[in-house]
C-alpha positions as CSV (number, residue, x, y, z in Angstrom):
1,M,-22.6,-20.0,24.1
2,T,-24.9,-17.5,25.9
3,T,-24.6,-19.5,29.2
4,L,-20.8,-19.5,29.2
5,F,-20.7,-15.7,28.4
6,Q,-23.2,-15.2,31.2
7,S,-21.0,-16.6,33.4
8,L,-18.2,-14.3,32.7
9,D,-20.1,-11.2,32.9
10,E,-19.6,-10.6,36.8
11,T,-16.0,-11.2,36.6
12,A,-15.2,-9.5,33.4
13,G,-17.3,-6.6,33.5
14,L,-18.6,-7.3,30.1
15,E,-22.1,-8.4,28.8
16,F,-22.4,-10.7,25.8
17,H,-25.2,-9.3,23.4
18,G,-25.0,-11.7,20.8
19,V,-24.2,-12.0,17.5
20,V,-25.1,-9.9,14.4
21,D,-24.4,-10.6,10.6
22,G,-20.7,-10.9,10.1
23,K,-20.5,-10.2,6.4
24,R,-22.4,-6.7,6.9
25,A,-20.2,-6.0,9.8
26,F,-17.4,-6.1,7.7
27,S,-18.8,-4.3,5.0
28,E,-20.0,-1.6,7.3
29,F,-16.9,-1.1,9.7
30,L,-13.9,-2.6,7.2
31,P,-14.8,-1.2,3.9
32,F,-11.1,-0.6,3.3
33,V,-10.0,-3.8,3.6
34,P,-9.5,-5.7,0.3
35,E,-12.8,-7.3,-1.3
36,K,-11.1,-10.6,-1.5
37,I,-10.9,-11.3,2.0
38,Q,-14.6,-10.7,2.4
39,S,-15.3,-14.6,1.1
40,K,-13.1,-15.8,3.8
41,V,-15.3,-13.6,6.8
42,S,-17.1,-15.4,9.2
43,D,-21.3,-15.5,9.0
44,H,-21.6,-14.0,12.6
45,A,-19.6,-11.4,14.4
46,M,-19.8,-11.4,18.3
47,V,-21.2,-7.9,20.4
48,F,-20.2,-7.5,23.8
49,M,-20.6,-4.4,25.7
50,T,-19.3,-3.0,29.1
51,K,-21.5,-4.2,32.0
52,G,-24.0,-1.7,32.9
53,S,-23.8,0.4,30.0
54,G,-27.3,-0.3,29.1
55,F,-26.8,0.9,25.3
56,L,-28.3,-2.3,23.7
57,P,-31.8,-3.9,24.3
58,L,-31.5,-7.3,25.7
59,R,-34.0,-9.4,23.5
60,S,-34.2,-12.6,21.3
61,P,-32.7,-13.2,18.2
62,S,-34.8,-11.9,15.3
63,S,-33.8,-14.7,12.6
64,A,-33.5,-18.5,12.5
65,D,-29.6,-18.3,12.3
66,G,-29.8,-16.9,15.9
67,T,-28.3,-13.4,15.0
68,F,-29.7,-10.1,16.6
69,P,-30.8,-7.0,14.1
70,F,-27.6,-5.3,13.2
71,E,-29.7,-2.1,13.7
72,D,-29.1,-2.6,17.6
73,L,-25.7,-1.3,17.2
74,Q,-27.1,2.1,16.7
75,A,-27.9,2.5,20.3
76,C,-24.2,2.5,20.9
77,K,-22.2,5.5,21.8
78,E,-19.1,3.8,20.1
79,V,-18.5,0.7,18.4
80,N,-15.0,-0.5,18.6
81,V,-14.1,-3.2,16.2
82,I,-11.2,-5.9,16.1
83,A,-10.6,-7.6,12.9
84,L,-9.5,-11.0,14.2
85,A,-6.8,-12.8,12.9
86,R,-5.8,-16.6,12.8
87,E,-3.9,-18.2,15.5
88,R,-4.2,-15.1,17.7
89,C,-5.7,-14.7,21.6
90,Y,-7.8,-11.7,22.1
91,V,-8.2,-10.4,25.7
92,A,-10.9,-7.8,26.7
93,V,-10.0,-5.7,29.8
94,N,-12.7,-3.4,31.2
95,T,-10.6,-0.6,32.7
96,Q,-13.5,1.6,33.7
97,M,-11.9,4.3,31.7
98,S,-14.1,7.1,30.1
99,Q,-12.2,6.3,26.9
100,S,-11.1,3.7,24.8
101,S,-7.4,3.3,23.0
102,F,-6.9,4.1,19.4
103,H,-4.7,1.0,19.2
104,V,-4.9,-2.8,19.8
105,H,-1.9,-3.5,21.9
106,R,-0.3,-6.6,20.8
107,Y,2.0,-8.7,22.9
108,S,4.4,-11.9,22.4
109,P,5.2,-14.3,25.3
110,V,8.8,-14.1,26.3
111,A,10.9,-17.4,26.6
112,P,12.6,-17.5,30.2
113,E,16.3,-17.2,30.6
114,P,17.8,-20.6,31.0
115,A,19.1,-20.7,34.5
116,E,22.8,-21.2,35.3
117,G,23.8,-24.8,36.4
118,K,25.3,-25.7,39.6
119,E,28.7,-27.6,39.9
120,G,28.0,-31.2,41.0
121,G,27.3,-35.0,39.9
122,M,24.6,-36.5,37.7
123,E,22.1,-36.7,41.1
124,E,22.4,-32.9,41.8
125,A,21.8,-31.9,38.1
126,K,18.6,-34.0,38.3
127,E,17.4,-32.3,41.6
128,D,18.2,-28.9,39.7
129,K,16.3,-29.6,36.7
130,Q,13.5,-30.9,38.6
131,A,13.5,-27.8,41.0
132,G,13.9,-25.8,37.9
133,E,10.8,-27.0,36.3
134,E,8.7,-26.6,39.6
135,E,9.9,-23.1,39.9
136,E,9.1,-22.2,36.1
137,A,5.5,-23.7,36.6
138,L,5.1,-21.0,39.4
139,R,6.7,-18.3,37.6
140,P,4.1,-15.7,36.0
141,P,4.5,-15.3,32.2
142,S,6.3,-12.5,30.6
143,W,5.0,-10.6,27.9
144,R,6.9,-8.3,25.5
145,L,5.0,-5.7,23.6
146,K,5.4,-6.3,20.1
147,P,6.2,-3.2,18.1
148,R,5.4,-2.8,14.4
149,I,8.8,-1.6,13.9
150,S,9.8,-5.3,14.0
151,L,8.3,-5.2,10.4
152,E,10.2,-2.3,9.3
153,G,13.8,-3.5,9.5
154,S,13.9,-4.6,13.3
155,R,15.3,-1.2,14.4
156,P,14.8,2.4,14.2
157,P,16.3,4.0,11.2
158,K,20.1,4.1,11.5
159,M,21.7,7.4,11.4
160,T,22.8,7.3,8.0
161,H,19.3,6.9,6.9
162,M,18.5,10.0,9.1
163,R,21.2,12.1,7.6
164,S,20.2,11.0,4.1
165,Q,16.8,12.2,5.0
166,E,18.0,15.6,6.1
167,G,19.9,16.4,3.2
168,F,17.2,15.6,0.7
169,L,15.2,17.8,3.0
170,L,17.4,20.5,3.2
171,E,17.4,20.5,-1.0
172,L,13.8,20.3,-1.1
173,F,13.0,23.2,1.4
174,S,15.9,25.4,0.7
175,N,14.5,25.5,-3.2
176,L,10.9,25.5,-2.0
177,P,9.8,28.7,-3.2
178,D,11.1,28.2,-6.9
179,L,10.0,24.6,-6.9
180,E,6.5,25.6,-6.1
181,E,6.5,28.4,-8.6
182,K,7.7,26.2,-11.7
183,A,6.1,23.0,-10.7
184,G,2.8,25.0,-10.1
185,A,2.9,26.4,-13.5
186,L,3.7,23.2,-15.2
187,F,0.9,21.6,-13.3
188,A,-1.8,24.3,-14.1
189,R,-0.9,23.6,-18.0
190,A,-1.1,19.7,-17.6
191,A,-4.2,19.3,-15.4
192,D,-7.6,18.2,-16.5
193,S,-10.6,20.2,-15.9
194,E,-11.0,18.6,-12.6
195,K,-7.7,19.6,-11.5
196,R,-6.5,16.1,-11.7
197,L,-2.9,14.9,-12.8
198,L,-1.4,11.4,-13.6
199,I,2.3,11.4,-12.1
200,M,5.3,9.0,-12.9
201,A,8.3,9.5,-11.5
202,L,11.7,7.8,-12.6
203,N,15.1,7.9,-13.7
204,E,16.9,7.4,-17.0
205,G,17.0,3.6,-16.5
206,D,13.0,2.9,-16.9
207,V,12.6,5.3,-19.7
208,D,11.5,2.5,-22.0
209,L,8.9,1.4,-19.6
210,L,7.5,5.1,-19.5
211,V,7.1,4.7,-23.0
212,N,5.6,1.3,-23.4
213,F,2.9,2.9,-20.7
214,V,2.1,5.6,-23.3
215,C,2.0,3.3,-26.2
216,S,-0.4,1.1,-24.3
217,A,-2.7,3.9,-23.8
218,R,-2.3,5.2,-27.5
219,Q,-3.4,1.4,-28.3
220,A,-6.7,2.0,-26.4
221,S,-7.2,5.4,-27.5
222,I,-6.8,6.8,-23.9
223,S,-5.6,10.5,-23.6
224,V,-2.7,11.2,-21.4
225,E,-2.8,14.5,-21.7
226,N,-2.5,15.3,-17.9
227,L,0.5,13.3,-17.5
228,V,3.6,14.7,-15.9
229,V,6.8,12.9,-15.9
230,I,9.0,14.0,-12.9
231,S,12.8,12.9,-13.1
232,A,16.1,14.1,-11.6
233,D,17.6,13.1,-15.1
234,Q,17.5,15.7,-18.1
235,S,17.4,13.1,-20.4
236,V,14.0,11.6,-19.3
237,V,12.8,15.1,-19.7
238,D,14.3,15.7,-23.2
239,I,12.6,12.1,-24.1
240,A,9.4,13.0,-22.9
241,E,8.9,16.4,-24.2
242,A,10.1,15.0,-27.4
243,L,7.0,12.8,-27.0
244,H,5.1,16.1,-26.6
245,L,4.3,15.0,-22.7
246,H,4.8,17.2,-19.9
247,A,8.1,16.6,-18.0
248,F,9.7,18.4,-15.1
249,S,12.9,18.5,-13.3
250,H,14.2,20.6,-10.4
251,P,17.2,20.8,-8.1
252,G,15.1,20.8,-5.0
253,F,14.5,17.0,-5.7
254,G,18.1,16.2,-4.5
255,T,20.7,14.1,-6.1
256,L,19.2,10.6,-7.4
257,P,20.9,8.0,-9.4
258,S,20.4,7.5,-13.3
259,E,20.6,3.9,-13.2
260,R,17.7,1.5,-13.1
261,S,17.6,-0.6,-9.7
262,G,19.3,-4.2,-10.2
263,R,16.5,-6.0,-8.0
264,Y,13.6,-5.1,-5.6
265,G,14.9,-3.2,-2.6
266,D,18.6,-2.5,-3.6
267,E,20.1,0.7,-3.1
268,N,19.1,2.8,-6.2
269,F,15.5,1.0,-5.7
270,Q,15.6,3.0,-2.0
271,V,17.0,6.2,-3.3
272,M,14.6,6.7,-5.9
273,M,11.8,6.1,-3.3
274,W,12.4,9.7,-2.4
275,L,11.4,10.9,-5.9
276,K,8.2,8.9,-5.6
277,V,7.5,10.6,-2.5
278,V,8.2,14.2,-3.0
279,S,6.6,14.2,-6.6
280,V,3.0,13.4,-4.9
281,W,3.7,15.8,-1.8
282,I,4.4,18.6,-4.3
283,A,1.4,18.2,-6.5
284,I,-1.0,17.7,-3.4
285,R,0.5,20.8,-1.6
286,L,-0.5,22.8,-4.5
287,G,-4.0,21.5,-4.7
288,Y,-4.0,18.9,-7.4
289,H,-5.6,15.4,-7.1
290,V,-3.2,13.0,-8.0
291,L,-3.3,9.4,-9.7
292,F,0.5,8.2,-9.3
293,Q,1.7,5.0,-10.8
294,D,4.9,3.4,-11.4
295,A,6.7,3.2,-14.9
296,D,5.7,-0.9,-15.2
297,L,2.0,-0.4,-15.9
298,V,-0.1,-0.5,-18.8
299,W,-3.5,0.9,-19.4
300,L,-6.1,-1.2,-21.4
301,K,-9.1,1.1,-20.7
302,S,-9.5,4.5,-18.9
303,P,-9.3,4.0,-14.9
304,W,-10.7,7.5,-13.8
305,E,-14.1,6.6,-13.4
306,A,-13.0,4.2,-10.8
307,F,-12.2,7.1,-8.5
308,A,-15.6,9.0,-9.1
309,D,-16.6,8.7,-5.2
310,T,-15.6,12.0,-3.9
311,S,-16.0,11.0,-0.3
312,I,-13.0,8.6,-0.3
313,D,-9.7,10.4,0.2
314,G,-7.5,7.4,-1.4
315,F,-7.7,4.7,-3.8
316,F,-5.2,1.9,-3.7
317,M,-4.5,-1.3,-5.8
318,D,-4.6,-4.5,-4.1
319,D,-1.0,-5.7,-4.0
320,G,-2.1,-9.3,-3.5
321,A,0.3,-9.8,-0.9
322,R,-1.0,-11.0,2.3
323,S,2.0,-10.4,4.7
324,E,1.9,-9.3,8.2
325,R,3.9,-6.0,7.3
326,F,1.4,-4.9,4.6
327,A,-1.6,-5.4,7.1
328,P,-4.5,-4.5,6.9
329,L,-4.5,-2.9,3.8
330,Y,-2.5,-4.9,1.6
331,A,-2.2,-1.7,-0.5
332,N,0.3,-1.4,-3.5
333,S,2.3,2.0,-3.3
334,G,3.0,1.8,-6.9
335,F,-0.7,2.6,-8.4
336,Y,-3.3,5.0,-6.5
337,F,-5.4,7.9,-6.4
338,L,-5.2,10.6,-3.8
339,R,-7.5,13.7,-3.6
340,S,-6.3,17.1,-2.2
341,N,-7.6,18.0,1.0
342,P,-6.2,18.8,4.3
343,I,-6.4,15.3,5.5
344,V,-4.2,14.0,2.4
345,T,-2.0,17.0,2.6
346,H,-1.3,16.0,6.2
347,F,-0.6,12.3,5.3
348,M,1.5,13.2,2.7
349,Q,3.6,15.5,4.9
350,G,3.9,12.5,7.2
351,L,5.0,10.3,4.7
352,L,7.9,13.0,3.5
353,L,9.1,13.0,6.7
354,S,9.3,9.0,7.1
355,Y,11.7,8.6,4.2
356,D,14.4,7.5,6.9
357,S,11.9,4.5,7.7
358,I,11.6,3.7,4.1
359,R,15.4,3.7,3.9
360,Q,15.5,1.7,7.0
361,C,12.9,-1.2,5.6
362,A,13.9,-1.0,2.1
363,S,10.2,-0.4,1.4
364,H,8.1,2.3,0.3
365,Q,5.2,0.1,0.7
366,T,5.4,-0.7,4.5
367,V,5.6,2.9,5.5
368,F,3.2,3.9,3.0
369,I,0.5,1.4,4.7
370,R,1.6,2.5,8.4
371,E,0.9,6.2,7.4
372,I,-2.4,5.4,5.8
373,T,-3.8,3.2,8.8
374,E,-2.4,6.1,11.1
375,H,-4.2,8.6,9.6
376,M,-7.5,6.6,9.3
377,S,-7.3,6.6,12.9
378,R,-6.0,10.2,13.6
379,S,-7.5,12.2,10.8
380,G,-10.7,10.2,9.7
381,M,-8.6,9.5,6.2
382,K,-11.3,7.4,4.1
383,V,-9.6,5.0,1.5
384,K,-10.5,2.0,-0.6
385,V,-8.7,-0.8,-1.8
386,L,-9.6,-1.8,-5.7
387,P,-10.4,-5.2,-6.7
388,D,-7.7,-6.8,-8.5
389,R,-10.3,-8.2,-11.2
390,D,-10.3,-4.5,-12.3
391,F,-6.6,-3.7,-11.1
392,P,-4.5,-6.7,-11.3
393,Q,-0.8,-7.1,-10.8
394,G,2.3,-9.0,-10.6
395,Q,0.1,-11.6,-7.9
396,V,-2.6,-12.2,-10.7
397,F,0.3,-13.0,-13.2
398,H,2.3,-15.7,-11.2
399,H,-0.7,-17.3,-9.1
400,Q,-4.1,-16.7,-10.9
401,K,-3.2,-18.5,-14.3
402,A,-6.6,-19.0,-15.6
403,F,-7.6,-15.4,-14.8
404,M,-4.4,-14.4,-16.7
405,R,-5.1,-16.3,-19.7
406,E,-8.4,-14.4,-19.9
407,I,-6.6,-11.0,-19.9
408,T,-4.1,-12.2,-22.1
409,A,-6.5,-13.1,-24.5
410,R,-8.4,-9.7,-23.9
411,N,-11.6,-12.0,-22.9
412,H,-11.5,-9.9,-19.8
413,T,-10.5,-6.2,-19.9
414,P,-9.3,-4.7,-16.7
415,Y,-8.7,-0.8,-16.5
416,V,-4.6,-1.4,-16.0
417,F,-2.2,-4.1,-15.5
418,H,1.0,-3.7,-13.1
419,M,3.6,-5.9,-13.5
420,C,5.2,-5.9,-9.8
421,W,6.3,-9.0,-8.4
422,T,9.2,-9.4,-10.3
423,K,13.1,-9.9,-9.4
424,D,14.4,-7.4,-12.1
425,K,13.6,-5.4,-15.0
426,P,14.3,-8.0,-17.4
427,D,11.7,-10.2,-15.9
428,K,9.1,-7.2,-16.0
429,I,9.6,-6.9,-19.8
430,M,9.5,-10.6,-20.3
431,Y,6.4,-11.1,-18.6
432,L,4.7,-7.9,-20.4
433,I,5.7,-9.5,-24.0
434,K,4.4,-13.0,-22.7
435,S,1.0,-11.1,-21.6
436,N,0.7,-9.0,-24.9
437,M,1.4,-5.7,-23.0
438,W,4.9,-4.9,-24.7
439,Y,4.0,-2.2,-27.3
440,M,7.3,-1.1,-28.1
441,T,9.0,-1.5,-31.8
442,S,12.8,-1.9,-32.0
443,P,14.3,1.5,-32.2
444,C,12.9,2.1,-28.6
445,N,12.5,-1.6,-27.0
446,S,15.4,-0.6,-24.4
447,S,16.4,2.7,-22.6
448,D,19.7,2.5,-24.4
449,A,17.9,2.1,-27.6
450,M,15.5,5.3,-26.8
451,L,18.7,7.3,-26.0
452,K,20.3,6.6,-29.1
453,T,17.0,7.3,-31.3
454,Q,16.5,10.6,-28.9
455,K,20.2,11.5,-30.0
456,E,19.4,11.0,-33.7
457,G,16.3,13.3,-33.5
458,Q,14.0,10.4,-34.6
459,I,12.2,9.6,-31.5
460,S,8.4,9.8,-31.7
461,L,5.4,7.8,-30.6
462,A,5.1,6.7,-34.4
463,T,8.8,5.5,-34.3
464,C,8.4,3.9,-30.8
465,C,4.7,2.2,-30.4
466,L,3.2,-0.4,-32.6
467,D,0.7,0.5,-34.9
468,P,-2.6,0.9,-33.0
469,R,-4.4,-1.1,-35.6
470,A,-1.9,-4.0,-35.6
471,S,-3.2,-6.9,-33.3
472,I,-0.9,-7.4,-30.2
473,S,0.5,-10.5,-29.5
474,A,3.8,-12.1,-28.4
475,D,4.5,-13.8,-31.7
476,S,4.4,-10.6,-33.4
477,R,7.7,-9.4,-31.7
C-alpha cells in the first residue's frame, strides 16, 4: 500500500502518512454518530497530508498491526475527517488553497442524452450506432452536484408552504411580547432548580397519549412537576390543569388542527410540526433547558441523569433508521434535550425559519437533522446520540425482538420507550398494550372517553391511571 501511495505523491500533491487506530479515530472525531455504528467501523483509518506540509513525522509503525501513534495527529494544524460510506468513490484534490471547505461536495454521473437517429436503412443505422459508441467513448463524463434538497421533497418549498410559514410567523411575532410575558411566568413556576423544562406539544386528538405518559411516570414514581403541556386547544389545557399539570395556550401559536393525524406525514401531522418547533423555540429563547418529547412515550425510570454532561449542547434519541436523509446523526426529533445557550438559541431560530422546508418534505426530522449538522459546522454545536439500549424506540419494537422481550418482561429497564415507527395512532396503542406500557383505565383510554370524563368533572390521575401497586400486563386489560 505504501508503495502505491508513494507513487501518487508527486502527481496528487498528497503524502500518505500511514494508518492509525480506526476505532479511536471514530470515537475522537465522530462522537455524534450513533454508538451502534461503531461496531462496523474498520480497525484502521488512513491518514494523508498535503505534500510539503511537514506536519507529521514520517516514521515506522509503532505496533505489530502497522498502525502509527494516534498522537502523531496532534502535530497537524487541522484534521479534516471524512466518514466513508459504502459504494462511494472519494477524490482528494490538492488545490493549494489556504483553507479547506466546510462541506464535502457530492456528485453523481449524468447519463448522456440519446442522440437523434438519422433517416435511412439498416446499414446506415448500424453505422450511426457504431459512430455514436465511438463518440461516447471519447466524450468526457458529465457530473451533477447532488443537492441535499433531493432528500427533502425533491424541490425547494412551494409558494403555499412559504405563505403558510409567513402566516404563522406573522401571528407569532405580532403576539411575541405578550407570549414571552405569559409563557415566561408559567415557565418560571414549572421549571426545576436547574431551569429545566419537560415540554410536550399536542392537540386534542392525542390527549390520551399525554395522560398515558403521565400515568407511566406515576407508575415508576417519577416526578413530572416540570412538565409543560403546550397546545392550541383549550380542551387539552383544561384536562392538563385538571390533572394538576402546567399547561399553556396562546394566540401567537396560530390556528392549528384539533384532530389527530390519520397517518405519518399527512396534512395534520405536517401542520402540527409548527407547534413542536415554536414550543421549544420560545422556552430556549427565554433561557430554559428543554427536554422535548412526543406524546407516544412512556418513562420507566427518570432520564434526567443522562443529560448531566454540561459540555454537550444537545442529546438526541437514536431513531433507528439509517436512510440517507437522516444521515449522519439519525436523530429522532420526538425525544431530545437542548441546553439553552447562544449556539442552541441560534439553532432553534434557524429551525423556526425552516418551517416551509418541513412542510415541503413532510418531515420535521429531516430538516431538524439538517439544521443540527449545519450548526455543528457553523457554530461548533456539540451533540450526542443516545444509545438505543437506554432509549429504545419503534425500530427496537419491530426489529430487535429478543431485546423487546427483555423490556416487556422488565428484565431490562430502559429510561424511556418511544413507540414511533407506526402507521397510525391505533397501532401505537396496540403496540403499547402488547409491550405492557399502557397504563390507562377504561374511563380515560381514548381521547373521546377522556373528554367525556372531563365534562363530567371526574377526571383525575386516580380515575385515569392503573393502580401503581398493580402489576402491568397486557392480560390485565
